[in-house]
C-alpha positions in Angstrom: 122.8 11.9 98.6 119.7 9.8 98.6 118.8 10.7 95.0 122.3 9.8 93.8 122.3 6.6 95.7 119.0 5.6 94.1 120.3 6.4 90.6 123.4 4.3 91.4 121.2 1.5 92.5 119.2 1.6 89.3 122.4 1.7 87.3 123.6 -1.4 89.2 120.3 -3.2 88.8 120.3 -2.7 85.0 124.0 -3.5 84.5 123.4 -7.2 83.7 120.7 -6.3 81.1 123.0 -3.6 79.6 125.8 -6.1 79.3 123.6 -8.7 77.6 122.0 -6.2 75.3 125.4 -4.7 74.3 126.7 -8.2 73.4 123.6 -9.0 71.2 123.7 -5.5 69.6 127.4 -5.8 68.8 127.0 -9.3 67.4 124.2 -8.2 65.0 126.1 -5.0 64.1 129.1 -7.1 63.0 126.8 -9.5 61.1 125.1 -6.6 59.3 128.4 -5.0 58.5 129.7 -8.3 57.1 126.5 -8.7 55.1 126.9 -5.2 53.7 130.5 -6.0 52.6 129.4 -9.3 51.1 126.6 -7.6 49.1 129.1 -5.2 47.6 131.4 -8.0 46.5 128.4 -10.1 45.3 127.5 -7.1 43.0 130.9 -7.4 41.5 130.4 -11.1 40.8 127.1 -10.4 39.1 128.0 -7.4 37.0 131.5 -8.2 36.0 130.6 -10.8 33.3 133.5 -10.2 30.9 137.2 -10.3 31.4 138.4 -6.7 32.1 141.0 -5.4 29.6 143.8 -5.4 32.2 143.1 -9.1 32.7 143.0 -10.1 29.1 146.6 -11.4 29.0 146.3 -13.6 32.1 142.8 -15.1 32.1 140.6 -16.6 29.3 136.9 -15.9 29.2 136.0 -19.6 30.1 138.1 -19.6 33.3 136.8 -16.2 34.2 133.2 -17.3 33.9 133.9 -20.5 35.9 135.5 -18.4 38.6 132.6 -16.0 38.7 129.9 -18.7 39.0 132.0 -20.5 41.7 132.3 -17.3 43.8 128.6 -16.5 43.3 127.7 -19.9 44.7 130.1 -19.5 47.6 128.7 -16.1 48.3 125.1 -17.4 48.5 126.2 -20.2 50.8 128.1 -17.8 53.0 125.0 -15.6 53.4 122.7 -18.4 54.4 125.2 -20.2 56.7 126.1 -16.9 58.3 122.5 -16.0 58.9 121.8 -19.4 60.4 124.8 -19.0 62.7 123.8 -15.6 63.9 120.2 -16.7 64.6 121.4 -19.8 66.3 123.8 -17.8 68.6 121.1 -15.3 69.4 118.5 -17.9 70.3 121.1 -19.7 72.5 121.7 -16.5 74.4 118.1 -15.5 74.6 116.8 -18.8 75.8 119.6 -19.5 78.3 121.3 -22.3 76.3 124.7 -21.8 78.0 123.4 -22.1 81.6 121.1 -25.0 80.5 124.1 -26.9 79.1 126.1 -26.2 82.3 123.3 -27.6 84.4 122.9 -30.6 82.1 126.7 -31.2 82.4 126.2 -31.1 86.2 123.5 -33.7 86.0 125.7 -36.0 84.0 128.5 -35.6 86.5 126.0 -36.2 89.4 124.9 -39.5 87.9 128.6 -40.5 87.7 129.2 -39.6 91.4 130.8 -36.2 90.9 129.3 -33.4 93.0 129.3 -29.6 92.4 132.8 -29.4 93.9 134.2 -31.2 90.8 134.0 -28.1 88.7 136.8 -29.0 86.3 135.1 -32.4 85.6 131.8 -30.6 84.9 133.7 -28.1 82.7 135.1 -31.0 80.6 131.6 -32.5 80.2 130.3 -29.1 79.2 133.1 -28.7 76.5 132.4 -32.2 75.2 128.6 -31.5 74.8 129.2 -28.0 73.4 131.6 -29.2 70.7 129.3 -32.2 69.9 126.4 -29.8 69.5 128.5 -27.5 67.2 129.7 -30.5 65.1 126.1 -31.8 64.6 124.6 -28.4 63.8 127.4 -27.6 61.4 127.4 -31.0 59.7 124.6 -30.2 57.2 126.3 -27.0 56.1 129.6 -28.8 55.7 128.0 -31.6 53.7 126.3 -29.1 51.4 129.5 -27.1 50.9 131.6 -30.2 50.1 129.1 -32.3 48.1 127.2 -29.6 46.3 129.3 -26.4 45.9 132.8 -27.9 45.8 131.5 -31.0 43.8 129.7 -28.8 41.3 132.8 -26.8 40.5 135.2 -29.7 40.3 137.1 -29.4 43.6 135.7 -32.1 45.8 137.5 -35.5 45.7 135.9 -37.1 48.8 133.4 -39.8 49.0 130.6 -39.6 51.6 132.1 -42.5 53.6 135.5 -40.8 53.6 133.9 -37.5 54.7 132.0 -39.1 57.6 135.0 -41.1 58.8 137.2 -38.0 58.6 134.7 -35.9 60.5 134.6 -38.5 63.3 138.3 -38.8 63.4 138.7 -35.0 63.6 136.2 -34.8 66.5 138.0 -37.5 68.5 141.5 -36.0 67.9 140.1 -32.5 68.9 138.7 -33.9 72.1 142.0 -35.7 72.9 143.8 -32.3 72.7 141.1 -30.0 73.9 140.0 -31.8 77.1 143.4 -32.4 78.7 144.7 -28.9 77.8 141.5 -27.3 79.2 141.6 -29.2 82.4 145.2 -28.2 83.0 144.4 -24.5 82.2 141.5 -24.5 84.6 143.6 -26.1 87.3 146.3 -23.5 86.8 143.8 -20.6 87.1 142.4 -22.2 90.2 145.7 -22.6 92.1 147.6 -19.7 90.5 146.7 -17.0 93.1 146.9 -13.3 92.2 149.3 -13.9 89.3 147.4 -16.8 87.7 147.2 -14.9 84.5 151.0 -15.1 84.0 151.0 -18.9 84.6 148.0 -19.4 82.4 149.6 -17.4 79.6 152.9 -19.3 79.9 151.0 -22.6 79.8 149.1 -21.6 76.6 152.4 -20.5 75.1 154.1 -23.9 75.8 151.0 -25.7 74.5 150.9 -23.7 71.2 154.7 -24.3 70.6 154.3 -28.0 71.3 151.3 -28.3 69.0 153.1 -26.5 66.2 156.1 -28.8 66.6 154.2 -32.1 66.6 151.3 -31.2 64.3 152.9 -32.2 60.9 154.7 -35.2 62.3 152.0 -36.8 64.5 148.7 -35.1 64.0 148.4 -34.3 60.3 149.5 -37.8 59.2 146.4 -39.1 61.0 144.4 -37.5 58.2 146.7 -37.3 55.2 149.5 -39.3 53.7 152.9 -37.6 53.8 155.7 -39.0 51.6 159.3 -37.7 51.1 159.7 -35.8 47.9 161.5 -38.2 45.5 165.1 -37.6 44.7 165.5 -35.5 41.6 166.0 -32.1 40.1 163.2 -30.4 42.1 164.4 -31.6 45.4 168.0 -30.7 44.6 166.9 -27.2 43.6 164.8 -26.7 46.7 167.8 -27.7 48.9 170.1 -25.4 47.0 167.7 -22.4 47.4 167.2 -23.2 51.1 171.0 -23.3 51.6 171.5 -20.0 49.8 169.4 -18.2 52.4 170.6 -20.3 55.4 167.2 -22.0 55.8 167.9 -25.1 58.0 165.9 -27.5 55.8 165.9 -31.2 57.0 163.1 -32.8 55.0 160.7 -32.1 52.1 157.4 -33.8 52.1 154.5 -34.2 49.6 151.1 -34.5 51.1 148.3 -36.2 49.3 145.8 -33.4 49.4 144.2 -34.5 46.2 142.1 -37.2 48.1 140.2 -34.3 49.7 140.2 -31.4 47.3 142.0 -30.1 44.2 142.9 -26.8 45.9 146.7 -26.5 46.4 149.0 -25.2 49.0 152.6 -25.3 50.5 154.0 -24.5 53.9 157.0 -25.0 56.2 157.1 -25.8 59.9 159.5 -26.6 62.7 161.7 -24.7 65.1 165.3 -23.8 65.3 167.5 -26.1 63.1 164.8 -28.6 62.2 162.7 -27.1 59.4 160.5 -29.1 57.0 158.8 -28.1 53.8 155.4 -29.6 52.9 154.1 -29.4 49.3 150.5 -30.4 48.3 150.6 -32.9 45.4 148.0 -30.6 43.7 150.7 -27.9 43.6 153.1 -30.1 41.7 152.3 -30.6 38.0 154.6 -33.7 37.8 153.2 -35.4 40.9 149.5 -34.5 40.8 147.3 -37.5 40.9 144.6 -35.3 39.4 146.7 -34.8 36.2 147.3 -38.5 36.0 143.5 -39.1 36.4 142.8 -36.7 33.6 145.2 -38.5 31.3 143.7 -41.8 32.1 140.1 -40.5 31.5 141.2 -39.2 28.1 142.9 -42.5 27.3 146.2 -40.8 26.5 149.8 -41.2 27.6 152.3 -38.3 27.8 153.6 -37.4 24.4 156.6 -35.5 23.2 155.9 -35.4 19.4 153.0 -33.0 19.7 151.1 -34.8 16.9 147.9 -36.8 16.6 145.9 -35.1 19.5 142.2 -35.0 18.9 140.1 -31.9 19.7 138.5 -33.8 22.6 141.9 -34.6 24.1 143.1 -31.1 23.6 140.0 -29.8 25.5 140.7 -32.2 28.4 144.3 -31.1 28.6 143.2 -27.5 28.6 140.7 -28.0 31.5 142.9 -30.2 33.7 144.2 -29.1 37.0 147.6 -28.0 35.8 149.5 -27.3 39.0 152.9 -25.6 38.6 156.1 -26.5 36.8 159.2 -27.0 38.9 160.5 -23.4 38.3 157.1 -22.1 39.5 157.1 -24.3 42.5 160.5 -22.9 43.5 159.2 -19.4 43.1 156.2 -20.2 45.4 158.7 -21.6 47.9 160.9 -18.6 47.5 157.9 -16.5 48.6 157.2 -18.8 51.6 160.8 -18.9 52.7 160.8 -15.1 52.4 158.3 -15.1 55.3 160.9 -16.9 57.4 163.9 -14.9 56.3 162.1 -11.6 56.9 161.0 -12.7 60.4 157.3 -12.7 59.6 156.7 -16.0 61.4 158.5 -14.8 64.5 156.7 -11.4 64.4 153.3 -13.1 64.2 154.2 -15.3 67.1 155.2 -12.3 69.2 152.0 -10.4 68.3 149.9 -13.5 69.1 151.6 -13.9 72.5 151.4 -10.2 73.4 147.7 -10.4 72.6 147.3 -13.6 74.6 149.0 -12.1 77.7 146.8 -8.9 77.5 143.7 -11.0 77.2 144.6 -13.1 80.3 145.5 -10.0 82.2 142.1 -8.4 81.4 140.4 -11.7 82.2 142.0 -11.6 85.7 140.6 -8.1 86.1 137.1 -9.0 85.0 136.6 -12.6 86.3 135.5 -11.3 89.7 132.6 -9.2 88.3 129.5 -11.1 89.2 127.3 -9.1 86.9 129.0 -10.6 83.9 127.9 -14.1 85.0 124.4 -12.9 86.0 124.0 -11.3 82.5 124.3 -14.7 80.9 122.1 -16.6 83.4 124.5 -17.7 86.1 123.0 -16.4 89.2 124.4 -18.7 91.9 127.8 -19.8 90.6 130.8 -18.3 88.7 132.4 -21.3 86.9 135.9 -20.5 85.6 135.3 -22.0 82.2 132.1 -20.0 81.7 134.1 -16.9 82.7 136.6 -17.7 80.0 133.8 -18.2 77.5 131.9 -15.0 78.4 135.0 -12.7 78.5 137.0 -14.1 75.6 134.1 -14.7 73.2 131.6 -11.9 74.1 133.2 -9.1 76.1 136.3 -9.0 74.0 134.3 -9.1 70.7 134.9 -5.4 69.8 138.6 -5.7 70.5 138.9 -8.9 68.5 137.3 -7.3 65.5 139.7 -4.4 65.5 142.7 -6.7 66.1 141.5 -9.0 63.2 141.4 -6.0 60.8 144.9 -4.8 61.9 146.3 -8.3 61.4 144.7 -8.5 57.9 146.4 -5.2 57.0 149.7 -6.4 58.4 149.4 -9.8 56.5 149.0 -8.0 53.2 152.1 -6.0 53.9 154.0 -9.2 54.7 152.8 -10.8 51.5 154.2 -8.0 49.4 157.5 -8.2 51.2 157.6 -12.0 50.6 157.0 -11.4 46.9 159.8 -8.9 46.9 162.1 -11.4 48.5 161.3 -14.0 45.9 162.1 -11.3 43.3 165.5 -10.8 44.8 166.1 -14.6 44.4 165.4 -14.1 40.7 162.0 -15.7 40.8 159.8 -12.8 39.6 158.9 -14.2 36.3 158.1 -17.7 37.6 156.2 -16.3 40.6 154.2 -14.2 38.2 153.1 -17.2 36.1 152.6 -19.4 39.3 150.2 -16.9 40.8 148.2 -16.9 37.5 148.1 -20.7 37.5 147.1 -21.0 41.1 144.4 -18.4 40.7 143.1 -20.4 37.7 143.3 -23.8 39.4 141.5 -22.5 42.5 139.0 -20.4 40.5 139.9 -17.2 42.3 138.0 -14.2 41.0 140.5 -11.4 40.3 138.1 -8.5 40.6 137.3 -7.2 44.1 135.3 -4.5 45.7 137.8 -2.2 47.4 136.1 -2.2 50.8 135.5 -5.9 50.9 139.1 -6.5 49.9 140.4 -4.1 52.5 138.5 -5.7 55.3 138.8 -9.4 54.4 141.8 -10.1 52.2 144.9 -11.3 54.1 146.6 -11.6 50.7 146.8 -8.6 48.3 144.5 -8.9 45.2 146.0 -10.8 42.3 146.3 -7.7 40.0 148.2 -5.8 42.7 150.7 -8.6 43.2 151.2 -9.1 39.5 151.7 -5.4 38.9 154.4 -5.3 41.5 156.1 -8.3 40.0 155.7 -6.9 36.4 157.4 -3.7 37.5 160.3 -5.7 38.8 160.6 -7.7 35.6 160.8 -4.5 33.6 163.5 -2.9 35.9 
């Protein structure tokens, strides 16, 4: 009995170190796995220098080369930024950055007259300092990505002043949401008793639904200009398509995304009988500011006679951000509305909330384990916020990786189903051409390493989607 007791004691004494070591080991294992995948994909970028035969009909060699170089630059940036993040995170853990920031938060609170008993107040100061640190250390990388990589490849539309003002605004809005929500969540956990995990889960569910509801109406307009889509053929056809599938459309907006980037997008939002569609102006060939700018730069006005164009003007027209024609925009929306009609949105919400409930339940099981706190340098206290951070971010890391992969696989399946729905609406041909245009406008590289694609791509590779649509068109 004495020998077994001694072994048990040794096991208990090393538990904190084993937990800490396992967290670091897993973190670097994931990083090395991601680096391995990225190197495989980077090899594709480097070696595939000519348009493959199967892509000859959908992509010219100039666009293919632009896309290849863009993705190479992004790959290089991703490697160095990822390495920095991993080293930074490791150093923070090794040198006790989290407990140091907690103690610093306590000193700030103490100077303001709040003692250790004001744990929630100290937690909010901790969050403010942590997010400020993250914003400042991430700023150089964000600046380089925007003003070097995106600028070099023709996507950035921001000035430095706009970027800085936007970053400050985002930080303030984030704090206005994060701090009140976090304080209420911590309070619920404190007073919730044995079943606090149920109340905490219900609270986060309500918050997420509220944020989804108000985001496009009250939060997004703080950063971008939203205007109703003008009356005309496109709006009429959108309303007709929505009505044909019983989509309860109330409004259609155009968002001025071109002041930030020339990347394009479209989405819908809202609950129950109050759905809205949002189209980026860069998606719409007729409304894109970028197209107008290109015309102004070339000194030309739109023509219908097809005569008198110089070679220079023809080159500029060829290289402009073309967006999509009305028929193609409708096809893209047919795909997006397919997600709604097929219940993908509801299924994703259900999966998300089941995962959230499970995580809060496991948090309730683990929060009392003192060794988890000791492993991360908290020897004398067990703050609830720190428990959330340790358990959700570090202890759940293996589970989160597996879940992320499963959701990626599911997302690809949903994308194929949404494409099939658009085909049933008679949009196969237009969706086919829209996908090609969007890939060209966004400089997507259509050749992928199979393992990188399987692990990372939430959307099927372009060729697979086109092949499915092509088969439909031939049926």
